[in-house]
DOLUMSE-597013 format. One record per atom (N, C-alpha, C): residue in three letters; x, y, z. Coordinates in steps of 0.02 Angstrom, whole numbers, padded with zeros to 5 digits, always signed. Example, Ala and Ser with C-alpha at 12.3 -4.5 7.8 and 13.67 -1.06 7.14 Angstrom:
ALA+00660-00284+00390/ALA+00615-00225+00390/ALA+00660-00165+00390/SER+00642-00112+00354/SER+00684-00053+00357/SER+00645+00002+00394/
// end
This chain:
UNK+00251-00704+02084/UNK+00288-00686+02024/UNK+00357-00661+02042/UNK+00406-00679+02001/UNK+00474-00656+02014/UNK+00481-00583+01995/UNK+00535-00553+02019/UNK+00547-00483+02003/UNK+00551-00472+01928/UNK+00521-00417+01906/UNK+00518-00404+01835/UNK+00586-00388+01805/UNK+00636-00373+01846/UNK+00702-00355+01819/UNK+00743-00417+01803/UNK+00721-00476+01823/UNK+00759-00536+01809/UNK+00759-00551+01735/UNK+00815-00576+01711/UNK+00820-00593+01640/UNK+00795-00663+01628/UNK+00734-00668+01604/UNK+00701-00733+01602/UNK+00684-00756+01532/UNK+00690-00713+01482/UNK+00662-00727+01417/UNK+00716-00732+01363/UNK+00711-00784+01323/UNK+00752-00790+01262/UNK+00709-00767+01203/UNK+00732-00716+01169/UNK+00697-00692+01109/UNK+00730-00723+01048/UNK+00689-00749+01003/UNK+00713-00783+00943/UNK+00684-00749+00881/UNK+00727-00728+00837/UNK+00706-00689+00778/UNK+00734-00722+00714/UNK+00691-00746+00670/UNK+00715-00771+00605/UNK+00727-00713+00558/UNK+00780-00715+00518/UNK+00796-00659+00474/UNK+00822-00686+00407/UNK+00784-00673+00355/UNK+00806-00690+00287/UNK+00800-00626+00245/UNK+00857-00597+00229/UNK+00860-00535+00190/UNK+00818-00480+00223/UNK+00837-00464+00285/UNK+00800-00415+00325/UNK+00842-00353+00341/UNK+00883-00332+00293/UNK+00926-00274+00307/UNK+00887-00211+00324/UNK+00826-00205+00299/UNK+00786-00145+00313/UNK+00756-00145+00383/UNK+00753-00204+00414/UNK+00716-00211+00477/UNK+00758-00232+00537/UNK+00812-00267+00525/UNK+00843-00306+00579/UNK+00869-00263+00637/UNK+00898-00205+00622/UNK+00925-00164+00676/UNK+00870-00138+00721/UNK+00814-00119+00691/UNK+00759-00092+00731/UNK+00730-00145+00778/UNK+00718-00205+00753/UNK+00687-00255+00797/UNK+00736-00276+00852/UNK+00800-00286+00835/UNK+00848-00307+00886/UNK+00854-00255+00941/UNK+00859-00192+00922/UNK+00866-00140+00973/UNK+00802-00134+01015/UNK+00744-00142+00984/UNK+00682-00136+01023/UNK+00674-00195+01071/UNK+00698-00254+01052/UNK+00696-00312+01097/UNK+00748-00305+01152/UNK+00808-00283+01133/UNK+00862-00275+01182/UNK+00844-00226+01237/UNK+00801-00178+01221/UNK+00781-00128+01271/UNK+00727-00151+01318/UNK+00703-00213+01310/UNK+00650-00238+01353/UNK+00677-00265+01419/UNK+00641-00252+01472/UNK+00657-00279+01538/UNK+00640-00354+01538/UNK+00687-00395+01560/UNK+00674-00467+01564/UNK+00708-00508+01510/UNK+00744-00476+01464/UNK+00778-00514+01410/UNK+00842-00545+01436/UNK+00848-00610+01427/UNK+00910-00646+01445/UNK+00957-00649+01385/UNK+00930-00666+01327/UNK+00970-00673+01267/UNK+00927-00661+01206/UNK+00959-00639+01153/UNK+00925-00629+01089/UNK+00961-00672+01037/UNK+00925-00720+01009/UNK+00953-00764+00958/UNK+00923-00745+00891/UNK+00964-00720+00845/UNK+00942-00705+00778/UNK+00969-00758+00731/UNK+00925-00787+00692/UNK+00945-00839+00644/UNK+00948-00809+00575/UNK+01009-00802+00549/UNK+01020-00777+00481/UNK+01008-00835+00433/UNK+00951-00833+00400/UNK+00930-00889+00358/UNK+00952-00878+00286/UNK+01016-00890+00274/UNK+01045-00886+00206/UNK+01033-00818+00173/UNK+01038-00765+00212/UNK+01029-00698+00184/UNK+01086-00682+00135/UNK+01068-00648+00081/UNK+01120-00627+00033/UNK+01120-00550+00026/UNK+01090-00516+00075/UNK+01094-00443+00077/UNK+01140-00424+00136/UNK+01130-00366+00166/UNK+01174-00342+00219/UNK+01152-00364+00289/UNK+01105-00411+00294/UNK+01081-00432+00359/UNK+01138-00456+00404/UNK+01180-00500+00379/UNK+01235-00527+00418/UNK+01284-00473+00441/UNK+01299-00427+00397/UNK+01346-00373+00413/UNK+01317-00328+00468/UNK+01252-00313+00463/UNK+01220-00271+00514/UNK+01220-00307+00581/UNK+01207-00371+00581/UNK+01206-00409+00643/UNK+01275-00411+00677/UNK+01328-00415+00638/UNK+01395-00413+00667/UNK+01407-00348+00705/UNK+01385-00293+00676/UNK+01392-00229+00710/UNK+01350-00226+00773/UNK+01290-00254+00771/UNK+01246-00254+00829/UNK+01273-00297+00885/UNK+01308-00351+00869/UNK+01336-00395+00920/UNK+01387-00358+00963/UNK+01425-00313+00932/UNK+01473-00274+00970/UNK+01439-00224+01016/UNK+01379-00205+00999/UNK+01340-00155+01037/UNK+01296-00186+01090/UNK+01271-00247+01078/UNK+01221-00278+01121/UNK+01248-00345+01146/UNK+01271-00350+01207/UNK+01301-00412+01232/UNK+01254-00472+01231/UNK+01189-00461+01238/UNK+01142-00517+01240/UNK+01129-00548+01172/UNK+01152-00516+01119/UNK+01137-00539+01051/UNK+01186-00592+01028/UNK+01158-00645+00998/UNK+01199-00696+00966/UNK+01167-00714+00899/UNK+01208-00717+00847/UNK+01184-00733+00780/UNK+01200-00805+00763/UNK+01150-00841+00738/UNK+01159-00909+00713/UNK+01148-00907+00638/UNK+01191-00938+00600/UNK+01185-00939+00527/UNK+01168-01009+00504/UNK+01115-01016+00465/UNK+01099-01080+00435/UNK+01115-01076+00360/UNK+01144-01130+00335/UNK+01169-01130+00266/UNK+01127-01171+00218/UNK+01079-01209+00245/UNK+01038-01251+00201/UNK+00969-01261+00233/UNK+00922-01282+00192/UNK+00854-01296+00216/UNK+00839-01369+00204/UNK+00830-01408+00258/UNK+00816-01480+00250/UNK+00749-01491+00214/UNK+00744-01546+00179/UNK+00682-01562+00145/UNK+00625-01569+00195/UNK+00567-01545+00175/UNK+00507-01551+00217/UNK+00497-01495+00267/UNK+00543-01447+00269/UNK+00539-01391+00316/UNK+00522-01327+00278/UNK+00484-01282+00311/UNK+00482-01213+00288/UNK+00542-01177+00318/UNK+00562-01124+00284/UNK+00621-01088+00308/UNK+00613-01059+00377/UNK+00555-01032+00391/UNK+00545-01000+00456/UNK+00546-01051+00513/UNK+00511-01107+00505/UNK+00509-01158+00558/UNK+00579-01186+00570/UNK+00617-01196+00516/UNK+00685-01222+00525/UNK+00729-01172+00564/UNK+00723-01108+00548/UNK+00762-01057+00583/UNK+00743-01055+00657/UNK+00678-01056+00672/UNK+00656-01052+00741/UNK+00676-01114+00781/UNK+00670-01172+00750/UNK+00689-01233+00784/UNK+00764-01234+00798/UNK+00804-01209+00752/UNK+00877-01207+00760/UNK+00896-01166+00822/UNK+00864-01108+00829/UNK+00880-01066+00887/UNK+00852-01094+00952/UNK+00792-01123+00949/UNK+00760-01149+01010/UNK+00802-01203+01043/UNK+00840-01240+01004/UNK+00881-01294+01033/UNK+00935-01268+01080/UNK+00955-01205+01071/UNK+01008-01177+01113/UNK+00982-01127+01164/UNK+00917-01115+01166/UNK+00889-01063+01209/UNK+00893-01084+01283/UNK+00904-01034+01326/UNK+00910-01049+01398/UNK+00858-01013+01440/UNK+00813-00975+01409/UNK+00765-00936+01447/UNK+00710-00977+01478/UNK+00678-00948+01529/UNK+00619-00979+01560/UNK+00556-00969+01518/UNK+00560-00923+01471/UNK+00508-00912+01420/UNK+00544-00904+01353/UNK+00510-00924+01300/UNK+00535-00913+01232/UNK+00489-00861+01199/UNK+00519-00810+01171/UNK+00482-00760+01133/UNK+00501-00766+01060/UNK+00456-00793+01019/UNK+00466-00795+00947/UNK+00436-00731+00917/UNK+00477-00694+00880/UNK+00452-00632+00851/UNK+00484-00622+00783/UNK+00450-00584+00740/UNK+00473-00576+00671/UNK+00519-00516+00664/UNK+00559-00517+00612/UNK+00608-00464+00600/UNK+00575-00398+00582/UNK+00513-00399+00560/UNK+00480-00337+00540/UNK+00441-00304+00597/UNK+00451-00328+00659/UNK+00415-00299+00716/UNK+00457-00247+00752/UNK+00423-00205+00790/UNK+00456-00159+00837/UNK+00420-00164+00903/UNK+00457-00178+00956/UNK+00428-00190+01022/UNK+00431-00125+01062/UNK+00373-00101+01082/UNK+00369-00037+01116/UNK+00395-00043+01188/UNK+00421+00011+01215/UNK+00451+00009+01282/UNK+00403-00020+01335/UNK+00430-00066+01375/UNK+00392-00096+01429/UNK+00345-00152+01408/UNK+00342-00168+01344/UNK+00293-00217+01320/UNK+00305-00287+01347/UNK+00368-00309+01349/UNK+00381-00377+01371/UNK+00363-00387+01445/UNK+00382-00339+01487/UNK+00365-00345+01558/UNK+00290-00348+01569/UNK+00254-00306+01531/UNK+00181-00305+01538/UNK+00150-00371+01515/UNK+00172-00396+01458/UNK+00142-00457+01431/UNK+00164-00519+01470/UNK+00225-00518+01496/UNK+00247-00574+01538/UNK+00207-00576+01602/UNK+00194-00519+01631/UNK+00152-00516+01691/UNK+00081-00540+01676/UNK+00055-00521+01617/UNK-00012-00542+01597/UNK-00014-00618+01589/UNK+00038-00646+01557/UNK+00041-00719+01548/UNK+00042-00755+01615/UNK+00080-00730+01662/UNK+00084-00761+01728/UNK+00018-00756+01765/UNK-00014-00697+01761/UNK-00077-00687+01796/UNK-00132-00732+01769/UNK-00132-00742+01703/UNK-00184-00784+01671/UNK-00166-00858+01670/UNK-00107-00875+01694/UNK-00085-00945+01692/UNK-00075-00970+01621/UNK-00052-00927+01577/UNK-00045-00944+01506/UNK+00016-00989+01495/UNK+00007-01037+01451/UNK+00063-01076+01426/UNK+00089-01046+01361/UNK+00046-01014+01325/UNK+00064-00979+01263/UNK+00023-00914+01260/UNK+00059-00858+01255/UNK+00026-00794+01246/UNK+00048-00765+01179/UNK+00000-00743+01141/UNK+00015-00712+01076/UNK-00027-00649+01068/UNK+00002-00600+01033/UNK-00036-00540+01018/UNK-00034-00528+00943/UNK-00085-00494+00919/UNK-00088-00472+00850/UNK-00063-00400+00848/UNK-00003-00388+00822/UNK+00027-00322+00826/UNK-00012-00268+00789/UNK+00000-00206+00809/UNK-00026-00150+00771/UNK+00007-00148+00703/UNK-00030-00130+00652/UNK-00005-00131+00583/UNK+00007-00060+00558/UNK+00068-00047+00536/UNK+00084+00018+00506/UNK+00068+00014+00431/UNK+00032+00063+00407/UNK+00007+00061+00338/UNK+00020+00129+00304/UNK+00081+00142+00283/UNK+00096+00208+00255/UNK+00071+00220+00184/UNK+00060+00167+00145/UNK+00039+00176+00075/UNK-00035+00162+00067/UNK-00063+00185+00011/UNK-00134+00177-00002/UNK-00154+00104-00006/UNK-00112+00063-00038/UNK-00131-00008-00045/UNK-00128-00043+00022/UNK-00083-00023+00067/UNK-00081-00052+00134/UNK-00142-00029+00174/UNK-00160+00034+00168/UNK-00219+00060+00203/UNK-00282+00025+00180/UNK-00284+00004+00117/UNK-00343-00028+00089/UNK-00349-00101+00112/UNK-00294-00138+00110/UNK-00298-00210+00119/UNK-00285-00233+00191/UNK-00231-00209+00222/UNK-00209-00237+00286/UNK-00262-00230+00341/UNK-00290-00171+00353/UNK-00341-00168+00406/UNK-00402-00212+00392/UNK-00423-00216+00329/UNK-00482-00256+00312/UNK-00468-00330+00324/UNK-00409-00353+00306/UNK-00391-00423+00319/UNK-00396-00438+00394/UNK-00369-00393+00435/UNK-00369-00407+00507/UNK-00438-00402+00538/UNK-00481-00361+00511/UNK-00550-00359+00535/UNK-00584-00426+00520/UNK-00573-00454+00461/UNK-00604-00518+00445/UNK-00571-00575+00485/UNK-00506-00571+00496/UNK-00473-00623+00536/UNK-00498-00622+00609/UNK-00513-00563+00634/UNK-00539-00557+00703/UNK-00607-00589+00709/UNK-00643-00596+00654/UNK-00706-00632+00655/UNK-00695-00708+00651/UNK-00643-00728+00614/UNK-00628-00799+00609/UNK-00597-00826+00674/UNK-00554-00786+00704/UNK-00518-00806+00765/UNK-00531-00752+00818/UNK-00586-00760+00853/UNK-00605-00710+00903/UNK-00560-00717+00965/UNK-00534-00661+00987/UNK-00486-00662+01042/UNK-00516-00697+01104/UNK-00578-00681+01120/UNK-00608-00710+01180/UNK-00616-00785+01174/UNK-00634-00809+01114/UNK-00644-00881+01105/UNK-00577-00918+01109/UNK-00525-00891+01076/UNK-00460-00923+01079/UNK-00434-00926+01150/UNK-00447-00874+01189/UNK-00422-00871+01258/UNK-00466-00910+01307/UNK-00522-00935+01284/UNK-00568-00973+01327/UNK-00548-01046+01328/UNK-00527-01073+01386/UNK-00506-01144+01389/UNK-00561-01193+01369/UNK-00624-01172+01374/UNK-00679-01217+01357/UNK-00697-01216+01283/UNK-00667-01170+01246/UNK-00679-01166+01174/UNK-00624-01204+01136/UNK-00641-01240+01083/UNK-00590-01274+01043/UNK-00551-01227+00998/UNK-00572-01164+00992/UNK-00538-01116+00948/UNK-00466-01106+00970/UNK-00421-01106+00922/UNK-00350-01097+00936/UNK-00318-01054+00881/UNK-00275-01008+00901/UNK-00240-00966+00853/UNK-00182-00932+00889/UNK-00135-00908+00849/UNK-00079-00868+00874/UNK-00052-00829+00814/UNK-00017-00776+00830/UNK+00015-00736+00778/UNK+00090-00741+00789/UNK+00124-00770+00739/UNK+00196-00781+00745/UNK+00238-00719+00749/UNK+00208-00661+00739/UNK+00245-00598+00747/UNK+00260-00585+00821/UNK+00221-00617+00866/UNK+00235-00611+00938/UNK+00204-00672+00972/UNK+00247-00719+00991/UNK+00223-00781+01021/UNK+00268-00798+01080/UNK+00240-00793+01140/UNK+00276-00804+01203/UNK+00253-00871+01232/UNK+00300-00918+01241/UNK+00281-00986+01261/UNK+00330-01013+01312/UNK+00304-01054+01358/UNK+00346-01087+01407/UNK+00386-01143+01372/UNK+00452-01148+01384/UNK+00493-01199+01349/UNK+00468-01270+01360/UNK+00445-01286+01421/UNK+00422-01354+01433/UNK+00360-01371+01393/UNK+00317-01321+01381/UNK+00258-01331+01340/UNK+00279-01337+01267/UNK+00325-01295+01246/UNK+00352-01298+01178/UNK+00381-01367+01163/UNK+00419-01394+01210/UNK+00448-01460+01200/UNK+00394-01515+01201/UNK+00345-01507+01244/UNK+00292-01558+01250/UNK+00254-01567+01185/UNK+00243-01513+01148/UNK+00204-01519+01086/UNK+00249-01531+01025/UNK+00314-01539+01037/UNK+00359-01555+00983/UNK+00393-01496+00950/UNK+00380-01435+00976/UNK+00412-01376+00949/UNK+00399-01366+00875/UNK+00442-01328+00843/UNK+00432-01314+00772/UNK+00447-01374+00728/UNK+00482-01423+00756/UNK+00493-01484+00717/UNK+00427-01519+00703/UNK+00380-01515+00750/UNK+00315-01547+00741/UNK+00273-01513+00688/UNK+00289-01450+00673/UNK+00250-01412+00623/UNK+00296-01389+00566/UNK+00348-01428+00554/UNK+00402-01406+00510/UNK+00381-01392+00438/UNK+00329-01425+00415/UNK+00307-01414+00346/UNK+00247-01368+00340/UNK+00224-01341+00396/UNK+00163-01301+00395/UNK+00178-01228+00376/UNK+00139-01201+00330/UNK+00146-01130+00312/UNK+00126-01085+00370/UNK+00071-01103+00403/UNK+00048-01065+00462/UNK+00071-01102+00525/UNK+00136-01100+00536/UNK+00164-01137+00592/UNK+00139-01110+00659/UNK+00124-01044+00662/UNK+00102-01014+00725/UNK+00033-01040+00746/UNK-00013-01044+00699/UNK-00080-01069+00714/UNK-00078-01143+00731/UNK-00038-01181+00694/UNK-00033-01253+00708/UNK-00002-01266+00776/UNK+00048-01226+00795/UNK+00079-01234+00861/UNK+00028-01219+00916/UNK-00012-01167+00906/UNK-00064-01150+00955/UNK-00115-01206+00961/UNK-00134-01236+00905/UNK-00182-01291+00908/UNK-00155-01350+00947/UNK-00091-01364+00939/UNK-00061-01419+00976/UNK-00058-01404+01050/UNK-00042-01343+01067/UNK-00040-01324+01138/UNK-00109-01333+01170/UNK-00160-01308+01137/UNK-00227-01312+01166/UNK-00253-01383+01166/UNK-00236-01422+01115/UNK-00259-01491+01113/UNK-00229-01534+01168/UNK-00171-01514+01194/UNK-00139-01552+01248/UNK-00154-01521+01316/UNK-00204-01477+01320/UNK-00225-01449+01384/UNK-00191-01385+01404/UNK-00150-01356+01359/UNK-00116-01294+01375/UNK-00164-01234+01371/UNK-00147-01181+01407/UNK-00188-01121+01410/UNK-00162-01070+01360/UNK-00206-01048+01314/UNK-00190-00996+01266/UNK-00218-00929+01289/UNK-00180-00876+01277/UNK-00205-00808+01285/UNK-00187-00771+01221/UNK-00238-00744+01188/UNK-00231-00710+01124/UNK-00262-00640+01130/UNK-00222-00589+01113/UNK-00243-00520+01126/UNK-00228-00475+01065/UNK-00269-00422+01056/UNK-00248-00369+01009/UNK-00189-00333+01039/UNK-00136-00322+00999/UNK-00073-00300+01029/UNK-00046-00233+01006/UNK-00088-00190+00977/UNK-00063-00126+00951/UNK-00028-00084+01005/UNK-00046-00093+01067/UNK-00017-00053+01122/UNK+00053-00076+01140/UNK+00074-00135+01115/UNK+00138-00164+01136/UNK+00187-00177+01078/UNK+00161-00194+01020/UNK+00204-00212+00964/UNK+00176-00181+00900/UNK+00221-00157+00857/UNK+00200-00129+00793/UNK+00239-00164+00738/UNK+00209-00166+00679/UNK+00244-00197+00622/UNK+00220-00167+00557/UNK+00264-00169+00508/UNK+00244-00157+00439/UNK+00260-00221+00402/UNK+00209-00259+00385/UNK+00218-00326+00360/UNK+00251-00328+00291/UNK+00231-00284+00247/UNK+00253-00288+00177/UNK+00276-00219+00153/UNK+00330-00217+00116/UNK+00357-00154+00092/UNK+00343-00143+00018/UNK+00310-00189-00014/UNK+00291-00180-00084/UNK+00224-00215-00096/UNK+00189-00192-00147/UNK+00126-00224-00165/UNK+00137-00297-00182/UNK+00192-00311-00216/UNK+00207-00381-00236/UNK+00216-00425-00174/UNK+00252-00401-00124/UNK+00260-00439-00062/UNK+00193-00452-00029/UNK+00151-00399-00026/UNK+00085-00406+00005/UNK+00044-00458-00032/UNK+00045-00455-00098/UNK+00006-00501-00138/UNK+00029-00573-00126/UNK+00094-00584-00124/UNK+00120-00651-00112/UNK+00107-00675-00041/UNK+00113-00630+00008/UNK+00103-00649+00078/UNK+00032-00671+00093/UNK-00017-00632+00070/UNK-00086-00651+00084/UNK-00110-00708+00040/UNK-00082-00714-00020/UNK-00096-00774-00061/UNK-00074-00836-00023/UNK-00017-00832+00009/UNK+00010-00888+00048/UNK-00033-00906+00108/UNK-00062-00855+00139/UNK-00094-00866+00204/UNK-00169-00874+00204/UNK-00205-00840+00160/UNK-00277-00835+00167/UNK-00313-00902+00163/UNK-00295-00944+00115/UNK-00329-01008+00108/UNK-00323-01049+00172/UNK-00264-01047+00202/UNK-00254-01085+00264/UNK-00289-01052+00323/UNK-00288-00986+00326/UNK-00322-00951+00381/UNK-00397-00964+00379/UNK-00425-00975+00320/UNK-00496-00993+00313/UNK-00508-01068+00321/UNK-00459-01103+00348/UNK-00468-01173+00362/UNK-00478-01215+00300/UNK-00450-01192+00243/UNK-00456-01227+00179/UNK-00529-01235+00156/UNK-00571-01190+00180/UNK-00642-01194+00166/UNK-00661-01149+00108/UNK-00674-01179+00050/UNK-00695-01140-00008/UNK-00761-01105+00005/UNK-00805-01138+00041/UNK-00870-01108+00056/UNK-00863-01044+00096/UNK-00821-01044+00147/UNK-00812-00985+00189/UNK-00778-00929+00150/UNK-00731-00947+00107/UNK-00696-00895+00068/UNK-00743-00863+00017/UNK-00784-00904-00015/UNK-00832-00877-00064/UNK-00885-00835-00028/UNK-00902-00854+00033/UNK-00949-00814+00072/UNK-00921-00745+00087/UNK-00857-00743+00107/UNK-00825-00678+00119/UNK-00820-00638+00055/UNK-00803-00672+00000/UNK-00799-00638-00065/UNK-00866-00606-00083/UNK-00920-00644-00074/UNK-00987-00617-00089/UNK-01003-00557-00045/UNK-00986-00562+00020/UNK-00999-00507+00065/UNK-00961-00444+00044/UNK-00897-00453+00027/UNK-00856-00396+00008/UNK-00883-00362-00055/UNK-00897-00401-00106/UNK-00914-00371-00170/UNK-00988-00350-00174/UNK-01032-00387-00140/UNK-01103-00370-00144/UNK-01123-00317-00093/UNK-01091-00316-00034/UNK-01111-00270+00018/UNK-01065-00210+00026/UNK-01000-00219+00012/UNK-00954-00163+00020/UNK-00941-00125-00045/UNK-00935-00162-00100/UNK-00920-00130-00164/UNK-00984-00114-00202/UNK-01029-00163-00208/UNK-01089-00155-00249/UNK-01131-00094-00234/UNK-01151-00082-00171/UNK-01193-00024-00157/UNK-01161+00043-00175/UNK-01095+00049-00165/UNK-01061+00111-00182/UNK-01061+00123-00257/UNK-01046+00071-00296/UNK-01048+00077-00368/UNK-01119+00093-00392/UNK-01168+00061-00359/UNK-01238+00074-00378/UNK-01258+00146-00364/UNK-01237+00173-00307/UNK-01253+00242-00292/UNK-01224+00289-00345/UNK-01162+00275-00365/UNK-01131+00317-00416/UNK-01169+00313-00482/UNK-01183+00251-00504/UNK-01218+00242-00568/UNK-01288+00271-00566/UNK-01325+00256-00513/UNK-01394+00281-00508/UNK-01396+00356-00499/UNK-01346+00383-00463/UNK-01343+00455-00454/UNK-01332+00491-00520/UNK-01290+00462-00562/UNK-01279+00491-00629/UNK-01344+00490-00669/UNK-01379+00433-00666/UNK-01442+00427-00703/UNK-01493+00479-00678/UNK-01496+00489-00612/UNK-01543+00539-00586/UNK-01523+00609-00607/UNK-01458+00622-00607/UNK-01435+00689-00627/UNK-01452+00704-00699/UNK-01455+00652-00740/UNK-01471+00660-00811/UNK-01546+00659-00823/UNK-01584+00653-00768/UNK-01656+00654-00774/UNK-01686+00592-00804/UNK-01653+00535-00794/UNK-01676+00472-00825/UNK-01713+00427-00776/UNK-01729+00450-00718/UNK-01764+00407-00670/UNK-01816+00446-00631/UNK-01860+00408-00600/UNK-01913+00440-00560/UNK-01905+00424-00487/UNK-01962+00420-00453/UNK-01962+00408-00381/UNK-01934+00340-00363/UNK-01948+00290-00406/UNK-01923+00223-00392/UNK-01848+00220-00394/UNK-01817+00253-00442/UNK-01744+00254-00447/UNK-01714+00293-00389/UNK-01745+00346-00370/UNK-01721+00385-00313/UNK-01723+00344-00248/UNK-01776+00305-00239/UNK-01782+00263-00180/UNK-01728+00209-00180/UNK-01716+00180-00239/UNK-01664+00129-00244/UNK-01595+00159-00227/UNK-01582+00219-00253/UNK-01519+00253-00239/UNK-01512+00265-00164/UNK-01566+00288-00133/UNK-01563+00300-00060/UNK-01551+00236-00022/UNK-01582+00181-00043/UNK-01572+00117-00010/UNK-01500+00094-00015/UNK-01470+00100-00075/UNK-01400+00080-00084/UNK-01354+00124-00042/UNK-01371+00188-00038/UNK-01331+00234+00003/UNK-01332+00214+00077/UNK-01391+00195+00101/UNK-01397+00175+00171/UNK-01357+00112+00185/UNK-01358+00065+00138/UNK-01318+00003+00146/UNK-01244+00021+00150/UNK-01221+00063+00103/UNK-01151+00082+00102/UNK-01131+00119+00166/UNK-01173+00164+00189/UNK-01159+00202+00250/UNK-01156+00156+00311/UNK-01202+00108+00313/UNK-01203+00060+00369/UNK-01141+00017+00370/UNK-01119-00006+00312/UNK-01059-00047+00308/UNK-00998-00007+00330/UNK-00993+00055+00309/UNK-00935+00095+00328/UNK-00936+00109+00403/UNK-00995+00123+00431/UNK-01000+00135+00503/UNK-00978+00073+00542/UNK-01001+00014+00520/UNK-00982-00049+00553/UNK-00907-00061+00548/UNK-00879-00045+00490/UNK-00807-00055+00480/UNK-00766-00009+00525/UNK-00789+00054+00531/UNK-00754+00101+00576/UNK-00752+00074+00647/UNK-00807+00048+00671/UNK-00809+00021+00739/UNK-00761-00038+00746/UNK-00760-00082+00696/UNK-00716-00141+00699/UNK-00642-00120+00699/UNK-00626-00070+00659/UNK-00557-00044+00657/UNK-00537-00017+00726/UNK-00581+00020+00757/UNK-00566+00047+00823/UNK-00553-00006+00875/UNK-00591-00060+00872/UNK-00583-00115+00921/UNK-00514-00148+00914/UNK-00485-00147+00854/UNK-00421-00179+00842/UNK-00362-00131+00847/UNK-00376-00068+00863/UNK-00322-00020+00872/UNK-00302+00016+00808/UNK-00340+00008+00754/UNK-00327+00045+00693/UNK-00359+00114+00696/UNK-00332+00161+00658/UNK-00365+00226+00652/UNK-00431+00217+00614/UNK-00483+00247+00641/UNK-00549+00238+00611/UNK-00555+00269+00542/UNK-00513+00318+00527/UNK-00517+00350+00461/UNK-00497+00302+00405/UNK-00465+00247+00421/UNK-00447+00198+00370/UNK-00509+00167+00338/UNK-00567+00177+00369/UNK-00629+00153+00339/UNK-00642+00186+00271/UNK-00610+00242+00258/UNK-00618+00276+00194/UNK-00590+00234+00136/UNK-00549+00184+00152/UNK-00519+00141+00101/UNK-00556+00075+00094/UNK-00617+00071+00120/UNK-00654+00008+00120/UNK-00667-00018+00050/UNK-00689+00023+00004/UNK-00708-00002-00062/UNK-00649-00030-00101/UNK-00593+00007-00109/UNK-00536-00025-00143/UNK-00509-00085-00105/UNK-00512-00082-00038/UNK-00489-00139+00001/UNK-00531-00200-00011/UNK-00597-00191-00014/UNK-00642-00248-00027/UNK-00631-00278-00096/UNK-00618-00236-00145/UNK-00604-00261-00212/UNK-00540-00302-00212/UNK-00487-00275-00180/UNK-00422-00310-00180/UNK-00424-00373-00138/UNK-00457-00371-00080/UNK-00460-00430-00038/UNK-00499-00485-00073/UNK-00551-00468-00110/UNK-00587-00518-00148/UNK-00542-00552-00199/UNK-00501-00513-00233/UNK-00454-00542-00282/UNK-00401-00585-00247/UNK-00379-00563-00188/UNK-00330-00603-00151/UNK-00359-00671-00129/UNK-00422-00671-00108/UNK-00455-00734-00089/UNK-00456-00781-00149/UNK-00474-00756-00207/UNK-00477-00797-00267/UNK-00407-00822-00285/UNK-00357-00779-00279/UNK-00289-00799-00296/UNK-00261-00852-00248/UNK-00280-00846-00185/UNK-00258-00896-00136/UNK-00289-00964-00151/UNK-00354-00964-00170/UNK-00386-01026-00190/UNK-00351-01055-00251/UNK-00336-01012-00299/UNK-00301-01036-00360/UNK-00234-01068-00343/UNK-00196-01035-00298/UNK-00129-01060-00281/UNK-00132-01129-00248/UNK-00181-01138-00204/UNK-00184-01201-00166/UNK-00221-01256-00202/UNK-00270-01239-00241/UNK-00312-01291-00272/UNK-00292-01307-00344/UNK-00257-01260-00377/UNK-00242-01271-00448/UNK-00168-01264-00465/UNK-00134-01217-00436/UNK-00064-01205-00455/UNK-00017-01260-00430/UNK-00027-01282-00369/UNK+00016-01334-00340/UNK+00076-01308-00303/UNK+00087-01242-00302/UNK+00143-01216-00264/UNK+00132-01142-00249/UNK+00166-01119-00198/UNK+00170-01048-00183/UNK+00243-01030-00175/UNK+00259-00966-00182/UNK+00327-00942-00173/UNK+00330-00890-00118/UNK+00380-00897-00074/UNK+00388-00848-00021/UNK+00462-00843-00003/UNK+00486-00783+00003/UNK+00556-00770+00020/UNK+00604-00807-00026/UNK+00586-00810-00090/UNK+00629-00841-00140/UNK+00629-00917-00139/UNK+00582-00947-00103/UNK+00578-01020-00100/UNK+00509-01043-00124/UNK+00507-01100-00157/UNK+00445-01130-00180/UNK+00423-01184-00130/UNK+00358-01181-00112/UNK+00329-01232-00068/UNK+00270-01264-00104/UNK+00270-01330-00105/UNK+00215-01367-00138/UNK+00152-01362-00097/UNK+00096-01353-00131/UNK+00031-01349-00097/UNK-00013-01410-00111/UNK+00012-01458-00148/UNK-00028-01517-00162/UNK-00044-01553-00098/UNK-00106-01575-00092/UNK-00128-01610-00032/UNK-00155-01563+00022/UNK-00151-01496+00010/UNK-00177-01450+00059/UNK-00245-01424+00039/UNK-00271-01445-00017/UNK-00336-01420-00040/UNK-00393-01457-00010/
// end
């Protein structure tokens, strides 16, 4: 392995109206050992993103801003931005990362060493999620617990398993592998361009490494309930492999096992307090309580494995209710609406059902 102080990595950051995030991510990337250049693609921002980047360029010599003025037909905005920057990149590794991330000190050197040790062609981590509001505490951790069941880190990282996944918030890839699979141009119309890129890498014999990444990267994905609703509506149907059966199975699990027993305990407890039940009702209440307690205990363990605070399990019931509604809304968007909206752009969903 080469010396860790060598500047080997080109970091590429797409930015569309990211005035609240862009300075933090650029500074956190610039502080990493091994950065050769930082390419930020200003994707037709109409807020202060461009102005902030100009100030950062005077402060950070490695930073270069690319501005795109239009979106070609058939492309998603993010893939077009990433492809634009990748054409000019000079690093021995490409690091694709989102504007809402913050890279903790020493993270790049550690993950680059890990990629080299494992012989990875593509290394991706699932960042730690910051959840300051109640609705974020309810939904975000629960989504990632279910995604960790759909895309198990060990299976994705196993060359003998067909499972493939990546998280576009942190995706480190060798340029020659990126070019071999066609880069973002090959996935230009895909909403989940990160997962599709990983599938192409693994299908062509490339080595994937997928890790929980709370120790290295942090992010706050959404700053409003509306953004969160739109973001998961956009992603969930595709993350479930367009499988209505799997989504309805998760919906049933959420509402029957996470929500139902808690509501039953409350209702039955009220009935018992009013003296309207006997031993049978008391036994039923106890059974529902045990189911609810078991589900919460299991959720706490799952949160801990992913680097979340275990106390977030206290938000399981509202989270299960909201995630169930999000699953239904994602099905509606892809199977009936015909389009989704993200970052002020409409994308057709016809043919993806």
